[in-house]
N, C-alpha and C positions, 0 to 999 in steps of 0.2 A: 449655374442654374440648378436648383434642387428639384429632382424628379418628384412629382406628386403621385400618391397612391391613386389607383384607377377611380375609386369612388369620388375622391375629392376633385380630381381633375375633370371628370365628366360632368360633375355638378357645375363647374365653372364654364365648361364648354357648351352646355345644353342650349343656351339662347342662340348661339351661332352655328350649331352643329350641322344644320341642314345645308350649309354652303359646301359645294363640291371642292375637293382638294385633289392634288396629284395622286395621293395614295388611294383615296376613295374611288376615283375614276378608274385607275388601273385595276383596283380590286374588283370593281363591278364587272369590267370587261373580262378579267381572268375567270371569274365565276361563270359568266355566260359561256366562255370557251370550254369549260368542263363538260357542258352538255347534259347536265342533270335536269330532267324535266320535272315540272311541278304541276302541270295541268291535271286536274282531277285528283290530286294527291293532298294528303294532310301535311301541312308545312309548319314547322316550328323554327323561329329565329331566336337563338340563344345569344343574348347581348345585342338586342335589336335597336338599342339607342332610342331614337324618336320614332321608330317604326317606318322610317323612310323607305327602305328596300322592300318591306312588306307591302307598302302602299303602291309601289311601282310594279308589283308582281300580280299578274292577272291569271285567272283560270284555276287557282288552287281550290280544292274542295273545302279547305279550312286553313285560315291564317292566324297563327298565334305567336306572340312575341313575349320574351321575358328580358329584363335588364336589371343590373345591380343598382342602378341609380334612378330613384323616383323622379328626380327633376328632368331626366331625359324622357321618361314615359309621359310626363305631364305635358310635353310639347305637342303630343299627337291629339288632334281634334277630329279624326276621321271615323272614330268608333271601332277601331281595331281591338281585338282581344289582347290586351297587354297587361302584364303584372310584374311585380318586383320579385326577383329570385336570383340566386347564385348558380352559376354553371355547374358547381360541384354538388348541388342538392336541388334538383329540378322537381317541382311539385306536380308531376304527372305520373300516371300509371305506366307500367312497362308496355312497349310497343304501341304507344299512342299516336305516333306520327310516321309517315312514309318518307319524308325528307326533313332532315334536321340541319339547319345552318348554324355555324359558330364562326362568325366573320370578324377578323381583327380583334379577337377577344383573348385567346389563349396566351398571347404574349404578355398579358397583364397578370397571368396566374403563375405563381411561383412553382408549384408542383402540379403537373397537368394530368397525372394518372386518374385522379378522382373525376376530373371533368370529362375525360374521354370515356370513362365507365358510365357516366350519366348520359352522355350523348348517345352511346350505344344502347343503353338500357331503354330509353324512350323511343328508339327507332325500331320499326317493324322488321321482321326477318326479310332479307333481300332489299331492304330500304337503303337510302343513301344518307350519308353524313358528309357535309361540306365544311371544310375548315380552311380559313385563310390566316396568314401571318406575315410579318415583316421578314424579308429575305436576309439571310446572314451576310450576304454581300453588301447590302445597304448599310447594315450596322458596321461592318468592317470599314466602309468608306466614310464613316462619320455621321451617317443619318441617325436621327433620334426621333422618337415618337413625340412630336410637338403639335401644339394647336394654338390658334389665336383666339382669345376670348372676345366677347362682344365689345369690349373697350379697346381692342387692338393689342393687348398685352400678350406676349408669347410665353407659353408654359410647356414644360416637358413632363411626359407621363412615365411612370415607372414601367420598365419593359424588360422582359427576359427573352433573349434571342435564342432560337432553336433551329437546327438544320431540318431539312425535309426528312432525312433519315431518322432523326430523333422522333419527329412526329409520327412517322410510319411505324416505328417500333412500339411506341406507346399505344398507338391505336390498335395494333395487332394484338396486344395483350388484352384489350377490351373487346375483342371479337370483331374488329373491323379490318377489311382487306382493301388495299389501295386499288382504285379503279381508274383514276386519271389524275394527271398532274399538269399544271400550267404555271407560268411565271409572267407577271406583268412588269415589263421594263420601261424605263423612261424613254419616251419617244415623242413624236410630233403631236400626239393626242393631248399631252399635258403641257406643251410649250406655252399656250396662252395662260395657263394657271401659274406657271413660273413667272411669266412676264407681269401678270397682275399683282404678284407679290413682290415685284421688284427684284427678281432673282434670275434674270436672264443669263447672267454669267454662270450661275450654278447649273442651269439647264445645259449649257454648252459643255460643262465639265462632266455632267452626270449622264448625258445621253447614252443609252444602251445599258445603264446600270440596272440589274434586277432589283426591283423594289418590293414586289408583292408575290408571295407564294400562295397558290391555291391547290388544294388537295380534295379529291372526291373519294370517299370510302364506301364500300358496300357492307352491310350488316350480314355477317356470315355465320354467326352462332349466337345462341341465347346466353 
């Protein structure tokens, strides 16, 4: 299976992207476990996809999303403020947001230094940047970033695996300090999703495997 560039892959995935997967469920729970509040704060979701997580988030003073794939953005009909943009060149002024999410995005970026600098730049002093990625343990166990399109065909996305330490080091150069770290591992929460995909045997083999890394950073310098 040839891995697709992110833009091409997410264009195909857009019609079925709203369906929860094992990765997306564990990622959601890991982000919640970081404990980064959004109530009353200006929130930016970099790589928001269809805007699903923004729609699920209540209480933010402002909710804005950007994504590289227009076909993803077009799936939202809720009236959220969404626009097409690259994580490495965000169309916002410095310190525009109090919380910046970049969830399951940076694994698709070959060199993440520019992305981290942009995430830090648009975050206010003392604000929070939340990054999630695929765990190195999952990649070592043979997991790949795959999705099933609306016709049921399986595709693989181009992905670059990085350790938590690599993320923290790059973030530090951009002025971000690690505040919290969580890992989402395969457990009973995702067993029904494995079963629905006809992968119960895989669930038995992978139970306990770290799948999603979640990191919360604090903006410590301009």
